[in-house]
Backbone as numpy.savetxt, mean C-alpha at the origin, in Angstrom:
# Nx Ny Nz CAx CAy CAz Cx Cy Cz
-7.68 -7.70 -35.03 -8.36 -6.50 -34.98 -7.54 -5.45 -34.96
-7.74 -4.37 -35.84 -6.90 -3.32 -35.91 -7.65 -2.06 -35.10
-7.00 -1.26 -34.42 -7.33 -0.05 -34.10 -6.81 0.91 -34.53
-7.44 2.11 -34.90 -6.98 3.18 -35.27 -6.04 4.11 -34.51
-5.02 4.88 -35.18 -3.96 5.85 -34.24 -4.92 6.92 -33.46
-6.15 7.21 -34.03 -6.85 8.26 -33.39 -7.49 7.90 -32.17
-7.89 6.64 -32.44 -8.75 5.82 -31.02 -7.67 5.71 -29.98
-6.58 5.25 -30.43 -5.48 4.90 -29.58 -5.13 6.30 -28.75
-4.77 7.27 -29.56 -4.48 8.50 -28.68 -5.60 8.82 -28.00
-6.84 8.85 -28.18 -8.03 9.34 -27.48 -8.04 8.58 -26.12
-7.82 7.18 -26.07 -7.75 6.51 -24.81 -6.63 6.71 -23.92
-5.21 7.18 -25.07 -3.96 7.10 -24.19 -4.02 8.57 -23.52
-4.79 9.62 -23.78 -5.03 10.87 -23.20 -6.00 10.97 -22.33
-6.74 9.96 -22.08 -7.54 9.88 -20.90 -6.81 10.11 -19.53
-7.24 10.96 -18.52 -6.70 10.96 -17.13 -6.82 9.26 -16.68
-6.19 9.37 -15.47 -5.92 7.94 -14.82 -7.35 7.78 -14.39
-8.00 8.42 -14.04 -9.62 8.28 -13.32 -10.32 7.75 -14.47
-10.24 8.50 -15.40 -11.15 8.24 -16.74 -10.98 6.75 -17.20
-9.67 6.53 -17.35 -9.00 5.37 -17.79 -9.29 4.06 -16.85
-9.40 4.32 -15.51 -9.92 3.32 -14.63 -11.39 3.12 -14.98
-12.03 4.24 -15.04 -13.65 4.16 -15.37 -14.04 3.32 -16.62
-13.02 3.43 -17.57 -13.20 2.76 -18.72 -12.90 1.20 -18.41
-11.93 0.89 -17.78 -11.55 -0.50 -17.59 -12.55 -1.04 -16.76
-13.18 -0.36 -15.65 -14.22 -1.07 -14.83 -15.32 -1.39 -15.83
-15.84 -0.48 -16.59 -17.08 -0.90 -17.41 -16.63 -1.99 -18.45
-15.42 -1.91 -18.95 -15.24 -2.96 -19.87 -15.02 -4.41 -19.14
-14.52 -4.35 -18.02 -14.24 -5.65 -17.44 -15.58 -6.06 -16.58
-16.17 -5.38 -16.03 -17.41 -5.61 -15.37 -18.68 -5.74 -16.21
-18.85 -5.07 -17.24 -20.13 -4.95 -17.95 -19.87 -4.99 -19.37
-19.07 -6.12 -19.84 -19.04 -6.08 -21.44 -20.24 -6.12 -22.30
-21.33 -6.80 -21.58 -22.42 -6.79 -22.33 -23.20 -5.17 -22.69
-23.36 -4.48 -21.42 -23.64 -3.16 -21.66 -22.77 -2.26 -22.54
-21.37 -2.22 -22.51 -20.55 -1.77 -23.37 -20.73 -2.19 -24.83
-20.84 -3.34 -25.19 -21.14 -3.70 -26.43 -22.37 -2.98 -26.99
-23.42 -2.81 -26.26 -24.56 -2.22 -26.58 -24.44 -0.64 -26.72
-23.82 0.11 -25.77 -23.74 1.60 -25.84 -22.25 1.93 -26.20
-21.39 1.45 -26.55 -20.23 2.10 -26.92 -20.05 1.65 -28.40
-20.02 2.61 -29.37 -19.75 2.33 -30.75 -18.34 1.78 -31.11
-18.36 0.71 -31.69 -16.90 -0.04 -32.08 -16.35 -0.55 -30.67
-17.37 -1.20 -30.08 -16.72 -1.34 -28.67 -15.54 -2.52 -28.82
-15.51 -3.30 -29.69 -14.07 -4.45 -29.79 -12.90 -3.57 -30.07
-12.75 -2.37 -30.99 -12.02 -1.69 -31.29 -11.46 -0.85 -29.72
-12.58 -0.49 -28.94 -12.34 0.33 -27.82 -11.55 -0.75 -26.98
-11.94 -1.77 -26.58 -11.22 -2.67 -26.04 -9.81 -3.00 -26.17
-9.82 -3.14 -27.40 -8.36 -3.32 -28.08 -7.38 -2.14 -27.77
-8.09 -1.07 -28.08 -7.03 0.16 -27.93 -6.76 0.26 -26.38
-7.81 0.23 -25.49 -7.62 0.12 -23.79 -6.57 -0.87 -23.65
-6.58 -2.12 -24.14 -5.41 -3.07 -23.64 -4.27 -2.71 -24.37
-4.20 -1.86 -25.14 -2.79 -1.70 -25.99 -2.13 -0.37 -25.29
-3.00 0.45 -24.72 -2.54 1.53 -23.89 -2.13 1.04 -22.46
-2.81 0.11 -21.93 -2.47 -0.47 -20.45 -1.01 -1.30 -20.77
-0.78 -1.59 -21.99 0.34 -2.37 -22.09 1.72 -1.17 -22.01
1.52 0.01 -22.36 2.53 0.85 -22.33 2.57 1.29 -20.49
3.38 0.72 -19.99 3.27 0.63 -18.56 3.84 2.23 -17.92
3.05 2.95 -17.49 3.53 4.14 -16.89 2.85 4.29 -15.41
3.61 5.13 -14.51 2.89 4.99 -13.13 1.64 5.32 -12.87
1.46 6.24 -13.73 -0.12 6.60 -13.48 -1.32 5.62 -13.93
-0.57 4.42 -14.85 -1.54 3.55 -15.41 -1.33 2.29 -14.79
-0.25 2.04 -13.81 -0.43 0.85 -12.89 -1.28 0.40 -12.26
-2.11 1.29 -11.57 -3.38 0.71 -10.88 -4.23 0.02 -11.64
-4.58 0.87 -12.94 -5.61 0.47 -13.95 -5.39 -1.19 -14.60
-3.49 -1.13 -14.55 -3.40 -2.39 -15.25 -3.44 -3.44 -14.40
-3.11 -3.25 -13.08 -3.16 -4.13 -11.89 -4.55 -4.69 -11.88
-5.65 -3.68 -11.83 -7.02 -3.90 -11.81 -7.56 -4.91 -12.88
-7.19 -4.45 -14.27 -7.68 -5.13 -15.43 -7.14 -6.36 -15.68
-5.90 -6.74 -15.38 -5.43 -7.96 -15.56 -5.47 -8.97 -14.34
-6.02 -8.70 -13.34 -5.90 -9.31 -12.15 -7.07 -10.48 -12.29
-7.02 -11.63 -11.46 -8.20 -12.52 -11.77 -9.22 -12.42 -10.85
-8.70 -11.84 -9.71 -9.95 -11.58 -8.75 -10.40 -10.01 -9.34
-11.45 -9.38 -8.59 -11.91 -8.38 -8.97 -10.99 -7.27 -8.72
-10.38 -6.90 -7.43 -9.45 -6.02 -7.21 -8.37 -6.74 -6.72
-7.01 -5.89 -7.34 -5.61 -6.90 -6.75 -5.25 -6.57 -5.19
-4.31 -7.25 -4.91 -3.80 -7.04 -3.28 -3.30 -5.48 -3.26
-3.47 -5.00 -2.06 -2.98 -3.71 -1.76 -1.72 -4.05 -0.92
-0.62 -3.45 -1.59 0.87 -3.93 -0.82 1.62 -2.89 -0.38
0.94 -1.40 -0.55 1.80 -0.42 -0.05 0.89 0.95 0.37
1.18 2.09 0.93 0.28 2.73 1.22 -0.34 3.69 -0.25
0.53 3.64 -0.95 0.18 4.48 -2.30 -0.79 3.60 -2.88
-0.75 2.35 -3.14 -1.73 1.18 -3.34 -3.20 1.36 -2.58
-2.97 1.56 -1.25 -3.99 1.75 -0.52 -4.88 3.04 -0.55
-4.06 4.25 -0.97 -4.92 5.22 -1.55 -5.42 5.41 -2.68
-4.79 4.50 -3.48 -5.36 4.33 -4.80 -6.70 3.44 -4.87
-6.63 2.33 -3.92 -8.05 1.70 -3.59 -8.83 2.65 -3.18
-8.90 3.23 -2.10 -9.97 4.48 -1.63 -10.37 5.28 -2.85
-9.32 5.83 -3.65 -9.87 6.88 -4.69 -10.59 5.80 -5.45
-10.28 4.79 -5.99 -11.22 4.01 -6.86 -12.72 3.49 -6.14
-12.47 3.41 -5.03 -13.85 2.91 -4.22 -14.71 4.49 -4.34
-13.99 5.48 -4.19 -14.92 7.05 -4.30 -15.31 7.14 -5.70
-14.39 6.87 -6.65 -14.66 6.99 -7.96 -16.26 6.28 -8.21
-16.06 5.06 -8.27 -17.25 4.07 -8.37 -18.37 4.84 -7.66
-18.23 4.95 -6.37 -19.50 5.82 -5.80 -19.89 6.92 -6.31
-19.12 8.11 -6.62 -19.36 9.00 -7.54 -20.02 8.86 -8.88
-19.87 7.75 -9.42 -20.27 7.73 -10.78 -21.38 7.02 -10.73
-22.03 6.78 -9.75 -23.69 6.54 -9.78 -24.15 5.37 -10.33
-23.14 4.43 -10.93 -23.64 3.47 -11.73 -23.41 2.24 -10.80
-24.22 1.43 -11.01 -23.97 0.12 -9.81 -23.39 -0.78 -10.57
-22.04 -1.21 -10.48 -21.44 -1.98 -11.01 -21.67 -3.65 -10.93
-20.99 -3.69 -9.59 -21.25 -5.12 -9.16 -20.89 -5.01 -7.57
-21.62 -5.72 -6.77 -21.45 -6.03 -5.42 -20.14 -6.84 -5.11
-19.68 -7.68 -6.22 -18.64 -8.33 -5.96 -17.23 -7.23 -5.90
-17.26 -6.43 -6.80 -16.16 -5.73 -6.97 -15.84 -4.58 -5.68
-17.13 -4.33 -5.36 -17.13 -3.47 -4.12 -16.52 -4.19 -3.08
-16.70 -5.28 -2.83 -16.45 -6.46 -1.64 -15.07 -6.61 -1.73
-14.68 -6.75 -3.31 -13.14 -7.09 -3.37 -12.19 -5.89 -2.93
-12.88 -4.77 -3.15 -11.91 -3.56 -2.89 -11.73 -3.56 -1.45
-13.16 -3.65 -0.54 -13.02 -3.50 0.78 -12.18 -4.56 1.38
-12.30 -5.74 0.90 -11.40 -6.86 1.32 -9.91 -6.68 1.23
-9.54 -6.00 0.12 -8.12 -5.64 -0.16 -7.85 -4.54 0.78
-8.56 -3.52 1.14 -8.26 -2.67 2.07 -8.07 -3.12 3.51
-8.92 -3.87 3.75 -9.04 -4.62 4.98 -7.73 -5.30 5.31
-7.48 -6.17 4.29 -6.21 -7.31 4.52 -4.80 -6.33 4.81
-5.04 -5.19 3.98 -3.64 -4.29 4.05 -3.52 -3.77 5.52
-4.84 -3.12 5.91 -4.96 -2.41 7.29 -4.61 -3.18 8.34
-5.29 -4.44 8.29 -4.92 -5.33 9.43 -4.02 -6.34 9.40
-2.94 -6.09 8.57 -1.82 -7.04 8.49 -1.06 -7.08 9.83
-0.33 -7.96 10.12 0.62 -7.93 11.40 1.35 -6.70 11.25
1.92 -6.57 12.51 2.81 -5.11 12.43 4.12 -5.27 12.26
4.55 -6.68 12.16 6.15 -6.80 11.62 7.00 -6.91 12.90
6.62 -7.38 14.04 7.35 -7.69 15.10 7.75 -6.44 16.15
6.90 -5.29 15.74 7.04 -4.05 16.71 5.94 -3.77 17.35
5.86 -3.53 18.68 4.73 -2.94 19.35 5.01 -1.74 20.05
4.07 -0.96 20.14 4.45 0.01 21.37 3.61 -0.05 22.49
4.46 -0.52 23.59 3.85 -0.83 24.97 3.27 0.31 25.67
4.21 1.28 25.58 3.84 2.56 26.56 4.12 3.89 25.76
3.10 4.68 25.34 3.41 6.08 24.85 3.32 7.17 25.67
4.46 7.63 25.73 4.63 9.03 26.79 4.47 10.33 25.66
3.89 10.39 24.76 3.29 11.33 24.16 4.80 11.92 23.58
4.79 13.13 23.56 6.12 14.19 23.00 7.28 13.50 23.51
7.42 12.81 24.88 8.58 12.53 25.44 9.13 11.11 24.94
8.56 10.49 24.24 8.95 9.25 23.77 7.95 8.04 23.93
8.33 6.90 23.86 7.75 5.76 23.75 8.65 4.35 24.49
7.78 3.43 24.57 8.72 2.25 25.02 8.09 1.02 24.04
9.12 0.55 23.32 8.29 -0.62 22.36 8.91 -2.00 22.72
8.16 -2.99 22.01 8.48 -4.50 22.40 8.84 -4.77 20.78
10.26 -5.23 20.71 10.64 -5.76 19.40 11.06 -7.16 19.33
10.60 -7.86 18.64 10.98 -9.30 18.34 12.06 -9.23 17.68
13.20 -10.24 17.86 14.40 -10.09 17.22 14.71 -11.63 16.51
15.53 -11.55 15.63 15.96 -12.80 15.13 16.46 -13.80 16.19
16.51 -15.21 15.97 17.16 -16.04 16.70 18.72 -15.94 16.85
19.06 -16.02 18.31 20.47 -15.87 18.48 20.86 -17.28 19.48
22.00 -17.46 19.80 22.61 -18.43 20.57 22.71 -17.93 22.01
23.24 -16.50 21.99 23.75 -16.07 23.38 22.93 -14.67 23.37
23.04 -14.05 24.80 22.72 -12.91 24.91 23.61 -11.90 24.53
24.90 -12.38 24.38 26.04 -11.47 23.73 25.50 -11.08 22.26
25.32 -12.08 21.43 25.00 -12.08 20.04 23.83 -11.00 19.80
22.75 -11.19 20.78 21.64 -10.42 20.53 21.89 -8.97 20.89
22.70 -8.85 22.02 23.09 -7.52 22.24 23.72 -6.48 21.26
24.90 -7.53 20.50 25.43 -6.70 19.68 24.75 -6.41 18.31
23.84 -7.30 18.32 22.78 -7.09 16.91 21.78 -5.85 17.37
21.32 -5.89 18.56 20.41 -4.72 18.80 21.35 -3.52 18.89
22.51 -3.38 19.61 23.26 -2.33 19.31 23.36 -1.88 17.74
23.62 -2.55 16.99 23.96 -2.44 15.64 22.96 -1.93 14.75
21.73 -2.60 14.80 20.59 -2.35 14.17 19.59 -1.41 14.93
19.34 -1.27 16.33 18.05 -0.59 16.81 18.37 0.49 17.73
19.90 0.57 18.35 20.14 1.41 19.31 20.19 2.91 18.58
19.69 3.88 19.20 19.69 5.41 18.55 20.54 6.22 19.28
21.34 6.82 18.67 22.05 7.85 19.33 21.77 9.23 18.85
21.77 10.21 19.79 21.25 11.43 19.47 22.68 12.16 19.11
22.70 12.84 17.91 23.79 13.51 17.41 23.92 14.70 18.28
25.02 15.30 18.72 25.05 16.81 19.28 24.81 17.83 18.46
23.88 18.80 19.04 23.48 19.85 18.02 23.65 21.24 18.85
23.89 22.06 18.21 23.79 23.44 18.95 22.36 24.16 19.27
21.52 23.36 18.86 19.97 23.93 18.99 19.38 23.09 20.05
18.46 23.21 20.69 17.61 22.71 21.60 16.29 22.24 20.83
15.96 21.15 21.30 14.26 20.58 20.74 14.60 20.37 19.37
15.66 19.40 19.06 15.66 18.90 17.71 14.76 17.92 16.96
14.23 17.14 18.08 13.18 16.12 17.82 13.82 14.85 17.43
15.24 14.93 17.60 15.88 13.45 17.52 15.44 12.56 18.37
15.26 11.08 18.06 15.03 9.97 18.78 16.36 9.42 19.34
16.44 8.80 20.68 17.55 8.27 20.84 16.89 7.15 22.18
17.91 6.13 22.31 17.61 5.15 23.05 17.96 5.45 24.54
16.87 5.20 25.48 17.11 5.87 26.85 17.76 4.43 27.62
17.04 3.36 27.19 17.28 2.21 27.88 16.90 1.03 27.09
17.19 -0.16 27.24 16.82 -1.58 26.72 17.07 -2.69 27.50
16.28 -3.57 27.13 16.42 -5.00 28.11 16.49 -5.85 27.32
16.99 -6.84 26.87 16.92 -8.12 26.23 16.26 -9.31 27.28
15.50 -10.28 26.37 14.94 -11.16 27.25 14.54 -12.29 26.31
14.69 -13.52 26.72 14.22 -14.78 25.76 12.66 -14.97 26.23
12.05 -15.26 25.24 10.61 -15.90 25.62 10.31 -16.65 24.31
9.90 -18.08 24.53 9.67 -19.13 23.72 10.89 -19.35 22.56
11.94 -19.49 22.93 13.33 -19.53 22.16 13.65 -18.38 21.43
13.10 -17.36 21.40 13.35 -16.02 20.56 13.69 -15.16 21.52
14.52 -14.17 21.06 14.90 -12.88 21.68 14.12 -11.86 21.55
13.84 -11.11 22.51 12.91 -10.05 22.46 13.76 -8.66 23.04
13.24 -7.48 22.85 13.81 -6.36 23.63 12.78 -5.38 23.73
12.76 -4.83 25.04 12.04 -3.60 25.48 13.03 -2.51 25.39
12.47 -1.47 24.45 13.31 -0.32 24.05 12.74 0.78 24.49
13.44 1.42 25.32 12.65 2.94 25.61 13.37 3.87 24.70
12.60 4.65 24.07 13.08 5.54 23.02 12.56 7.13 23.49
13.60 8.04 23.72 13.12 9.48 24.30 13.35 10.11 22.87
12.62 11.33 23.10 12.90 12.38 22.00 13.10 13.62 22.53
13.98 14.23 21.76 14.77 15.73 22.41 13.53 16.55 21.88
12.94 17.34 23.13 11.88 18.41 22.84 12.25 19.26 23.89
């Protein structure tokens, strides 16, 4: 199927949100598109060719259009923001596309926001004065190895400054201990305010 350069140019020049709207209609409602969009097969082919030209503003549309599920997995804060924009765009469009699409967007957002914290928990928050965190560390054979690794990776030293209230974080104290065969650290972090 051959697409004209004019049609490719028109699809290429669409804003990211309009391109996403077109991709949603083509993917979710192909029957409606076949009835209401003149030369729909050429429009779909032009959309697919434009999506193959990978650029940052089209990545979200590409990921959505080529995903097997309705909405692809959210893996970064930028993708989370894009998912919220996509959800808002669908709501503002006024068209009822599909409940499955809405559910898959909400599920992708929920999975990202409820993911595990990565081994760091704030145990006590002292506001502007600092906080105490609990850190999970890798497996070590001895306290000395764990201490050396903590000092190398997590110990924070404030750099001397001629100014007060620099906002620098620094280690006040830390305590290493073993729980269920793993090393953990309570780490008290102060803030120069």
